[in-house]
N, C-alpha and C positions, 0 to 999 in steps of 0.2 A: 076157562082157565089156562093161562098159558106157562107150562112149566119152565120152559126156556128163560124167562124173564124171571120166575121165581128162584131158579139156580143161579142164574146171573148175579141177581142180589146178595143170594147166601154166599155166593163166591167172593163177595169184597170183605167177609169177615178173614181172610187170608192175610189182610194188612195188619190188623189187631193181633191176632195170633203169633205173626212173626215178629211184631215188637214186641209182645210178652217175651217170646224167647229171646230176643237181644237183650231185654233186661235182664234175665236170668243169667245169661252170659257174663253180663257186666257184675252182678250181685258180688261174688267174690271179691273183686278189686275194688268196689265201691266201699267195703266194709273195712279196706286197708289191708296192707301187709303183714301187720302183727297180729292181726284176728285171723288171716290167712294162714299164717305159720302155726298157730295154735290149734287151728281147726281144718287141717289139710283136706278131712272129707266132705268140707262144704264144696268144693271144686267137683267132686264126683257128683255129688246130689244136683248143683245148679245146672251144670251140664247136661245131665240127665233130662232136666225139665228143658232145658234150651232146645235139645235134640227133639223131644215130644212135641213142644209147640211149634217148632220148625215143620216138623213132620205132618203134624195137624194143618197148618198154613198153606204148605203144599199142596196136601190132600185135598182141601177144601178149593184151591184154586182148579182144581180139575172139573168143578162144575161150571164154571164159565160157558158160555154159548160159543162154541169154537169156530162160528161164523164171524164173530166180533172179536176184537181186541179190546182190552180194557184199558191200555193207555199205550202212548208211543213208545216207551222204553220197551214194553214187553212186546211190542210189533217189531222193533227191529233187533231185539237181542234175544237169542235162543241159546239154552246150555243144553249139553247134552249128559245128562246124569249117568252116572255108571252103577250098574246092577251089583257091583261088589260090595255096596256098603251093606245091602242086604246080608250077603255071604259073611259080610266081618260080624254083623250084628248076631247072627245065628250062630257063628262059631264061637264068638266069644261068650255068648250066654249058656250054651251046654259045655264049653271047654274048661272055661274059668271056675275055680273054687272060690274066689274073691267075692263076697256079695256085691261090693260097691262096682267091680268090674261087670257084674251080671247085669246090675241096674243101667248101668252105662250101655251097654249091650243092648237093652230093651229101648232107649232111647236111639240107638243109632238104627237098630230094626225099623224102628217107625219112621224116623227119618228118610232111610233108604226105600221104604214102602210109597212114602209119600214122593220121592223123586221118580218112581216108576210111573206113578200115576201123571204127574207132572210131564214125563217124557210123553206119554200117549196124547195128553192133551196139546202138548206142542206140536206135534206131527199132524194132529187134525187142522189146527190152526194153519199151520203151512200148507196143507193141501186145500184149505179154503181161501188161501190169500194168495196163492202162486200166480204170477202174472202170465205165465205161459199156458195154464189151463183155464183161467178165468177171464179171459178176455171176451167183452161184449162183442157180439156180431155187429158190422157195420151196416147201418139200413140205406 
């Protein structure tokens, strides 16, 4: 049983999870601004779901085989996520007395944890694909 292939296959779940997160980001606006004015709490609820699904998607992306890249886009573009998002999530959760902000802080926390895992994977992929270290010897 090849676990790398299994994890590589599971890592493709990142795309539907991120699309679900994008859906939740758009839901308050798709319902219309009149509905949004009457129910402003819907923004906190949906943005919390957005952060949770984006964080899960990023976390699952770390299961990929770091000796491969999933697509040319991920091969060319690297982001350097900030660990500060985790600190903001923790700070917001413990300091806030507003329940809506506490829920949003949980979403920020999960999203930040996902970004840290993504950074780890990005560094491994970078090391595995560096041209200066991985040049095949000429025979």
